[in-house]
C-alpha positions as CSV (number, residue, x, y, z in Angstrom):
1,X,-10.4,1.8,88.3
2,X,-8.9,3.2,84.8
3,X,-10.3,2.7,81.3
4,X,-6.9,1.5,80.5
5,X,-6.9,-1.2,83.0
6,X,-10.3,-2.4,81.8
7,X,-8.7,-2.4,78.0
8,X,-5.8,-4.7,79.4
9,X,-8.3,-6.8,81.3
10,X,-10.5,-7.5,78.3
11,X,-7.5,-8.2,76.2
12,X,-6.6,-10.9,78.7
13,X,-10.1,-12.3,78.5
14,X,-9.9,-12.5,74.8
15,X,-6.4,-14.3,74.7
16,X,-6.5,-16.1,78.1
17,X,-2.7,-15.9,77.9
18,X,-0.8,-12.7,79.4
19,X,2.1,-12.8,76.9
20,X,-0.1,-13.1,73.9
21,X,-2.4,-10.3,75.5
22,X,0.7,-8.1,76.1
23,X,2.0,-8.5,72.5
24,X,-1.5,-7.4,71.1
25,X,-1.6,-4.5,73.4
26,X,2.0,-3.4,72.5
27,X,3.4,-3.5,76.1
28,X,5.6,-5.4,78.1
29,X,4.0,-8.5,80.0
30,X,5.3,-7.7,83.4
31,X,3.4,-4.3,83.0
32,X,0.3,-6.1,81.8
33,X,0.5,-8.5,85.0
34,X,0.8,-5.5,87.2
35,X,-2.2,-3.7,86.0
36,X,-4.4,-6.9,86.4
37,X,-3.0,-7.3,89.9
38,X,-3.9,-3.6,90.9
39,X,-7.4,-4.3,89.1
40,X,-8.1,-7.5,91.3
41,X,-6.8,-5.6,94.2
42,X,-9.3,-2.8,93.8
43,X,-11.9,-5.2,92.9
44,X,-11.2,-7.1,96.0
45,X,-11.3,-10.6,94.3
46,X,-9.2,-12.5,91.6
47,X,-10.3,-12.0,88.1
48,X,-8.4,-15.2,86.9
49,X,-7.9,-18.7,88.1
50,X,-4.2,-19.5,87.1
51,X,-4.1,-23.3,86.9
52,X,-0.5,-24.3,85.8
53,X,0.1,-22.6,82.3
54,X,-3.7,-21.9,81.8
55,X,-5.7,-18.8,82.8
56,X,-9.5,-19.2,83.4
57,X,-11.8,-16.2,83.9
58,X,-13.5,-16.3,87.4
59,X,-17.2,-15.7,87.8
60,X,-16.1,-12.0,89.2
61,X,-14.1,-11.7,85.9
62,X,-17.1,-12.8,83.8
63,X,-19.3,-10.1,85.4
64,X,-16.7,-7.3,85.2
65,X,-16.2,-8.5,81.4
66,X,-19.8,-7.9,80.9
67,X,-20.0,-4.7,82.4
68,X,-16.7,-3.5,80.6
69,X,-18.1,-4.1,77.2
70,X,-21.3,-1.8,78.3
71,X,-18.7,0.7,79.4
72,X,-16.9,1.0,76.2
73,X,-20.2,0.7,74.3
74,X,-21.3,3.8,76.0
75,X,-17.9,5.6,75.1
76,X,-18.3,4.6,71.3
77,X,-22.0,5.9,71.3
78,X,-20.7,9.3,72.8
79,X,-18.0,9.5,70.0
80,X,-20.7,8.4,67.4
81,X,-23.2,11.1,68.6
82,X,-20.7,14.0,68.9
83,X,-19.3,13.2,65.4
84,X,-22.9,13.4,64.3
85,X,-22.9,17.0,64.8
86,X,-20.4,17.1,62.1
87,X,-22.6,15.2,59.7
88,X,-20.8,12.8,57.3
89,X,-17.6,14.7,57.0
90,X,-15.7,12.4,59.2
91,X,-16.0,9.1,61.4
92,X,-15.9,5.5,60.5
93,X,-18.0,2.5,59.8
94,X,-17.2,-1.1,60.3
95,X,-19.2,-3.6,58.6
96,X,-19.1,-7.6,58.9
97,X,-20.3,-9.4,56.0
98,X,-20.6,-13.1,54.6
99,X,-18.1,-13.9,52.4
100,X,-20.6,-15.0,50.0
101,X,-22.2,-11.6,49.7
102,X,-19.1,-9.5,50.0
103,X,-18.1,-9.7,46.1
104,X,-21.6,-9.7,44.4
105,X,-23.7,-7.7,46.8
106,X,-21.7,-5.1,48.4
107,X,-19.5,-3.4,45.8
108,X,-22.2,-1.1,44.1
109,X,-23.1,0.2,47.8
110,X,-19.6,0.4,48.9
111,X,-18.6,2.4,45.8
112,X,-21.5,4.7,45.9
113,X,-21.0,5.4,49.8
114,X,-17.4,6.3,49.3
115,X,-17.9,8.6,46.5
116,X,-20.7,10.5,48.4
117,X,-18.8,10.4,51.8
118,X,-15.0,10.1,51.1
119,X,-14.0,11.3,54.5
120,X,-15.7,8.4,56.5
121,X,-13.4,5.6,57.1
122,X,-15.3,2.3,55.7
123,X,-14.2,-1.1,56.6
124,X,-15.9,-4.1,55.1
125,X,-14.7,-7.4,56.6
126,X,-15.5,-10.8,55.1
127,X,-16.4,-13.0,58.0
128,X,-18.3,-16.0,59.3
129,X,-21.7,-15.7,60.7
130,X,-20.7,-16.5,64.2
131,X,-17.8,-13.9,63.9
132,X,-20.3,-11.1,62.9
133,X,-22.5,-12.3,65.6
134,X,-19.8,-11.9,68.4
135,X,-18.5,-8.6,66.7
136,X,-21.8,-6.9,66.8
137,X,-22.6,-8.0,70.6
138,X,-18.9,-6.8,71.6
139,X,-19.3,-3.5,69.6
140,X,-16.6,-4.3,67.3
141,X,-18.9,-4.1,64.4
142,X,-21.6,-1.4,63.4
143,X,-23.6,-3.4,60.9
144,X,-23.6,-7.1,59.9
145,X,-24.9,-8.8,56.6
146,X,-25.8,-12.2,57.4
147,X,-28.0,-15.3,57.0
148,X,-31.0,-14.8,58.8
149,X,-32.4,-15.6,61.4
150,X,-29.8,-14.3,63.8
151,X,-31.6,-14.1,67.2
152,X,-30.4,-12.1,70.3
153,X,-32.5,-10.1,72.5
154,X,-29.8,-7.1,71.9
155,X,-29.9,-7.5,67.9
156,X,-32.4,-6.1,65.4
157,X,-32.6,-7.5,61.8
158,X,-33.7,-6.2,58.6
159,X,-34.6,-8.9,55.9
160,X,-32.9,-7.7,52.5
161,X,-33.9,-10.5,50.2
162,X,-34.1,-14.4,49.6
163,X,-31.9,-16.3,47.5
164,X,-32.0,-20.0,46.3
165,X,-29.2,-22.4,46.6
166,X,-28.1,-24.4,43.7
167,X,-25.9,-27.3,42.9
168,X,-22.7,-26.5,41.1
169,X,-21.2,-29.6,39.2
170,X,-18.1,-30.0,36.7
171,X,-19.0,-28.9,33.2
172,X,-18.3,-32.5,31.9
173,X,-20.0,-34.4,34.7
174,X,-23.1,-36.2,33.7
175,X,-25.2,-34.5,36.4
176,X,-24.5,-31.1,34.8
177,X,-26.8,-32.0,31.9
178,X,-29.8,-32.2,34.1
179,X,-32.4,-29.5,34.2
180,X,-32.9,-29.8,37.8
181,X,-31.9,-32.1,40.8
182,X,-33.0,-33.0,44.4
183,X,-31.0,-33.2,47.3
184,X,-30.7,-37.1,46.7
185,X,-27.8,-36.1,44.4
186,X,-25.5,-35.8,47.4
187,X,-26.1,-39.5,48.0
188,X,-25.1,-40.3,44.4
189,X,-22.0,-38.3,43.8
190,X,-19.1,-37.0,45.8
191,X,-19.5,-33.6,47.2
192,X,-17.4,-30.6,48.6
193,X,-19.2,-28.8,51.3
194,X,-18.7,-26.0,54.0
195,X,-17.9,-27.5,57.4
196,X,-21.1,-28.3,59.7
197,X,-20.1,-25.2,61.9
198,X,-21.4,-23.0,59.0
199,X,-25.0,-21.9,58.9
200,X,-25.4,-22.9,55.3
201,X,-24.1,-26.4,55.8
202,X,-26.5,-26.7,58.8
203,X,-29.4,-25.8,56.3
204,X,-28.3,-28.6,53.9
205,X,-28.1,-31.1,56.7
206,X,-31.5,-30.3,58.2
207,X,-33.0,-30.5,54.7
208,X,-31.3,-33.9,54.0
209,X,-32.7,-35.2,57.1
210,X,-36.1,-35.1,55.5
211,X,-34.6,-37.3,52.8
212,X,-33.6,-39.6,55.8
213,X,-29.8,-39.3,55.1
214,X,-26.7,-37.2,56.1
215,X,-24.5,-35.7,53.6
216,X,-20.9,-37.4,53.6
217,X,-18.7,-34.8,51.7
218,X,-15.4,-36.1,50.4
219,X,-14.0,-32.8,51.3
220,X,-15.0,-29.9,53.8
221,X,-13.5,-26.6,52.9
222,X,-14.0,-23.1,54.6
223,X,-14.1,-20.9,51.5
224,X,-16.2,-20.4,48.4
225,X,-13.3,-20.0,46.4
226,X,-11.5,-23.2,47.5
227,X,-14.7,-25.2,47.1
228,X,-15.3,-23.9,43.5
229,X,-11.7,-24.8,42.8
230,X,-12.2,-28.3,43.8
231,X,-15.4,-28.5,41.8
232,X,-13.8,-27.2,38.7
233,X,-11.3,-29.8,38.8
234,X,-13.8,-32.5,38.8
235,X,-13.3,-33.7,42.4
236,X,-17.1,-33.4,43.0
237,X,-20.4,-31.3,43.4
238,X,-21.3,-28.6,45.8
239,X,-24.3,-26.4,47.1
240,X,-23.8,-22.7,47.1
241,X,-25.9,-19.5,46.8
242,X,-27.2,-19.3,43.1
243,X,-26.4,-15.5,43.1
244,X,-22.8,-16.2,43.8
245,X,-22.5,-18.9,41.3
246,X,-23.9,-16.7,38.6
247,X,-21.5,-13.8,39.7
248,X,-18.5,-15.9,39.6
249,X,-19.6,-17.3,36.0
250,X,-16.9,-20.0,36.1
251,X,-17.1,-21.7,32.5
252,X,-15.7,-25.0,34.3
253,X,-18.9,-25.7,36.1
254,X,-22.4,-25.8,35.6
255,X,-25.3,-24.6,37.8
256,X,-28.3,-26.8,38.4
257,X,-31.4,-25.9,40.2
258,X,-32.5,-28.0,43.2
259,X,-36.1,-28.8,43.6
260,X,-38.3,-30.6,45.9
261,X,-37.3,-28.9,48.3
262,X,-36.2,-25.6,46.9
263,X,-33.4,-24.5,49.3
264,X,-33.7,-20.8,50.2
265,X,-31.8,-18.6,52.6
266,X,-32.7,-15.0,53.8
267,X,-29.9,-12.4,53.7
268,X,-30.4,-9.4,56.3
269,X,-28.7,-6.7,57.9
270,X,-28.3,-6.8,61.7
271,X,-27.2,-4.2,64.2
272,X,-27.3,-3.6,68.0
273,X,-30.7,-2.4,69.4
274,X,-29.2,-0.1,71.9
275,X,-26.4,1.0,69.7
276,X,-26.5,4.5,68.6
277,X,-27.1,4.4,64.7
278,X,-24.9,7.2,63.5
279,X,-25.6,9.0,60.2
280,X,-23.0,6.8,58.5
281,X,-24.7,3.6,59.5
282,X,-28.2,4.9,58.3
283,X,-27.2,6.0,55.1
284,X,-25.2,3.0,54.3
285,X,-28.2,0.8,55.3
286,X,-30.7,2.9,53.1
287,X,-28.3,2.8,50.2
288,X,-27.7,-0.9,50.6
289,X,-31.7,-1.6,50.7
290,X,-32.0,0.8,47.6
291,X,-29.4,-1.3,45.8
292,X,-31.0,-4.5,46.7
293,X,-34.4,-3.5,45.5
294,X,-33.1,-2.2,42.2
295,X,-31.1,-5.3,41.6
296,X,-34.3,-7.4,42.3
297,X,-36.5,-5.3,39.9
298,X,-33.6,-5.9,37.1
299,X,-33.7,-9.6,37.5
300,X,-37.4,-10.0,37.2
301,X,-37.3,-8.2,34.0
């Protein structure tokens, strides 16, 4: 069994389509199929059930996939440990962060880190919570910055700070003149919200249930920017993190506090418990925590 075969096998598991997997790998589809057949021959059992045009992973395939992730995880750990011997003169760091925090939370830490360690290849990806979760477990990300809780036996979380959600309304809307609102406002005026698959929307839904209603947005959109555009054009109101709304400082909308109940989320940094935390990861986390603490102090002044 060769590492290259495992790499090919994992690509097919991700795509469940041999042609697409071959394109992602940059090889010919017949070569990929041959390597999978050789792997199945060595394992002694099929790894995929081929039903018509669909490919399904067999139980044996699922078992091999789990161990394949562990194999490549150990290899990445070895590389990290070896590069550690050279300090922060080289290496890479890949971070998955919520789209809501990429702009207003990370820039000071990212700029400072790059200035101090210019030879470390730093990648910051704006992702959904579920994508960060999978990326950490599949060793595709070193760190994640997410809404907590993110619970898994292989993940460790460090809380960073709590932030309130607030209502954003068009500047010329009557609700924009209110000093505060309750969640009942979602029953009274049209709203644009994130889809129900998003953690923040799930929080809103849960709180609305205490008022014995479910939000019925006129639109669901997957990015903060598109939602804000709809609000600024007068389509409706929305609920987003107060810090994000303050950061964008859009003159066409007004931010109104939500009370009774106050909606609060917890932002944290997450990493794999059994992942070797290289110097780059540790230093970045330390700088991020320091930045957050200093910003919180400034806000209290």
